[in-house]
C-alpha positions in Angstrom: 0.0 0.0 0.0 1.2 3.5 -0.8 0.3 6.6 1.2 1.1 10.0 -0.4 1.0 13.0 2.0 1.0 16.6 0.9 2.3 18.7 3.8 4.1 21.9 4.8 6.4 21.9 7.8 4.9 25.2 8.9 1.5 23.5 9.3 0.8 22.4 12.9 -2.0 20.1 11.8 0.4 18.4 9.5 2.5 17.5 12.5 -0.5 16.3 14.4 -1.8 14.4 11.4 1.6 12.7 11.2 1.2 11.5 14.7 -2.3 10.2 14.1 -1.2 8.2 11.0 1.7 6.8 13.0 -0.6 5.7 15.7 -2.9 4.0 13.2 0.0 2.3 11.5 1.1 1.0 14.9 -2.2 -0.8 15.2 -2.2 -2.0 11.6 -0.9 -5.6 11.1 0.4 -4.9 7.6 2.3 -1.7 8.4 5.6 -3.1 7.1 4.0 -3.2 3.6 3.0 0.4 3.7 5.2 3.0 1.8 4.8 6.6 2.9 5.9 9.4 0.6 5.9 13.1 1.6 5.0 15.7 -1.0 5.7 19.4 -1.0 3.0 22.0 -0.4 3.7 25.6 0.4 0.9 27.2 2.4 2.4 30.6 1.7 4.7 30.5 -1.3 5.1 34.3 -1.0 6.2 34.2 2.6 9.2 36.3 3.5 12.4 34.8 4.9 12.4 37.1 7.9 9.6 38.7 9.8 9.7 41.3 12.6 6.4 40.3 14.0 5.9 37.3 16.3 3.6 34.4 15.6 0.5 35.8 17.3 0.7 39.2 15.5 1.1 37.5 12.1 -1.7 35.1 12.8 -4.1 37.9 13.9 -3.2 39.9 10.8 -3.7 36.9 8.5 -7.1 35.9 9.8 -8.4 39.4 10.8 -8.6 38.5 14.5 -7.4 40.1 17.7 -4.1 39.1 19.2 -5.9 37.6 22.2 -7.9 35.4 19.8 -4.7 34.3 18.0 -3.2 33.4 21.4 -6.3 31.4 22.3 -6.4 29.6 19.0 -2.7 28.7 19.4 -3.4 27.3 22.9 -6.1 25.1 21.5 -3.7 23.7 18.9 -1.1 23.2 21.7 -3.6 21.1 23.7 -4.2 18.9 20.6 -0.5 18.5 20.2 0.0 17.5 23.8 -2.5 14.7 23.3 -0.1 13.1 20.8 3.2 14.0 22.4 4.0 17.2 20.6 5.2 20.2 22.5 4.2 23.2 20.5 6.0 26.4 21.6 4.3 29.1 19.6 6.0 31.8 21.7 9.3 30.8 20.1 8.1 30.1 16.6 9.8 31.9 13.8 7.8 32.4 10.7 9.7 32.1 7.4 9.5 30.8 3.8 9.6 27.0 3.7 10.7 26.5 0.1 14.3 25.5 0.9 13.0 23.2 3.7 11.0 21.4 1.0 14.1 21.1 -1.2 15.8 19.5 1.7 12.9 17.0 2.1 13.2 16.2 -1.6 17.0 15.5 -1.1 16.2 13.3 1.9 13.8 11.2 -0.3 16.8 10.3 -2.5 18.5 8.7 0.5 15.5 7.0 2.1 15.5 9.5 5.0 12.5 11.6 4.1 10.4 10.8 7.1 13.4 11.4 9.4 14.0 14.9 7.9 10.2 15.7 7.9 10.1 14.9 11.6 13.2 16.8 12.4 12.0 19.9 10.6 8.6 19.8 12.4 10.4 19.6 15.8 12.9 22.3 14.9 10.2 24.7 13.8 7.4 24.1 16.3 9.3 23.0 19.5 12.9 24.3 19.2 12.0 27.7 17.7 14.7 27.4 15.0 14.7 29.6 11.9 14.3 26.9 9.2 14.6 29.6 6.5 18.3 30.0 7.4 20.6 27.8 5.3 23.0 26.9 8.3 20.0 25.6 10.3 18.9 23.4 7.4 22.4 22.2 6.8 22.7 21.2 10.5 19.4 19.3 10.4 20.6 17.5 7.3 23.9 16.6 9.1 22.0 15.1 12.0 20.5 12.7 9.5 23.8 11.9 7.9 23.2 14.1 4.8 25.3 16.9 3.3 22.9 19.5 2.0 25.4 22.4 1.6 25.7 22.2 -2.2 22.0 21.6 -2.7 20.9 24.6 -0.6 23.4 26.9 -2.4 21.9 26.1 -5.7 18.5 25.3 -7.2 18.6 21.5 -6.9 15.2 19.8 -6.3 13.3 23.0 -7.3 11.6 21.0 -10.1 10.6 18.2 -7.7 8.9 20.7 -5.3 7.1 22.4 -8.2 6.0 19.0 -9.6 4.5 18.0 -6.2 2.6 21.3 -6.0 1.4 20.9 -9.6 0.1 17.4 -8.7 -1.7 18.9 -5.7 -3.5 21.3 -8.0 -4.5 18.5 -10.3 -5.9 16.5 -7.4 -7.8 19.6 -6.2 -5.9 19.8 -2.9 -6.5 23.2 -1.3 -5.2 22.5 2.2 -2.9 20.3 4.2 -2.3 17.8 5.5 -3.8 15.7 2.7 -3.3 11.9 2.8 -4.0 9.8 -0.4 -4.2 6.0 0.0 -3.2 4.1 -3.2 -4.5 7.0 -5.2 -8.1 5.8 -4.4 -9.1 7.3 -1.0 -8.1 10.5 0.7 -8.2 12.0 4.2 -8.1 15.7 4.5 -6.8 17.2 7.7 -5.6 15.8 11.0 -8.5 13.4 11.4 -8.8 11.0 14.4 -6.6 7.9 14.6 -9.7 5.7 14.0 -10.3 7.4 10.6 -6.8 6.5 9.5 -7.1 3.0 10.8 -10.4 2.4 9.0 -9.0 3.7 5.8 -5.9 1.5 6.1 -8.2 -1.6 6.6 -10.5 -0.7 3.8 -7.7 -0.1 1.2 -5.9 -3.2 2.3 -9.0 -5.4 2.1 -9.8 -4.1 -1.4 -6.3 -4.8 -2.7 -5.9 -8.1 -0.9 -9.4 -9.8 -1.0 -9.8 -12.8 1.2 -11.4 -16.0 0.0 -15.0 -16.6 1.0 -15.9 -20.2 1.8 -19.5 -20.4 0.4 -19.9 -24.0 1.3 -17.9 -26.8 2.8 -17.8 -29.9 5.0 -14.8 -31.0 7.1 -15.6 -34.6 6.2 -14.9 -33.9 2.6 -11.4 -32.3 3.0 -7.9 -33.5 3.3 -5.4 -31.9 5.6 -2.1 -32.6 7.4 -1.5 -35.4 4.9 -4.6 -37.4 5.8 -8.2 -37.6 4.6 -11.4 -37.9 6.5 -12.5 -41.2 4.9 
């Protein structure tokens, strides 16, 4: 089974959704036969690299709410994160453009370390308060996974792969993330409950691996273990 995920590392619900999928896979008996691929999706392609405003001010401005409402909304997201072991620290969060982070994820895919880098970027951005728009920060994250991203980040490598993912998202009608596609047949939009992921995993698996149905039978008319019931 293949699961394709469109996500942005600046999306808290993508981080929560990742945890929900992981929990569902932990309960799924065929998890070892599931291949997960992360795809690039920029929530704000025009985002600046550096902002003077903090998270709450930017959030309030974006959604036309008060700073107090932005703080309250962030606290609700934090509570959802705590339920799945994520320590969101919005007070420390540094907004930035995530394009180069996506290029790093594409590099990691070439080395079978995409999920590891995705997790590390989420943690760096939401918990550690690191500026993931800064090249040295991305290079350090790559080194932790045993990757050398210095040359990639200096140039334009993997730009095409990022754009291809985003073009595919448009073709599929994806307007928000996280967006999970199972065997290109079923989709889950958003950080839905673990049970929703588990039910979808079971459904997709059963459709691609149908079990035999014994419409009639009699134990007296079978042979097993090298002997027959005669």
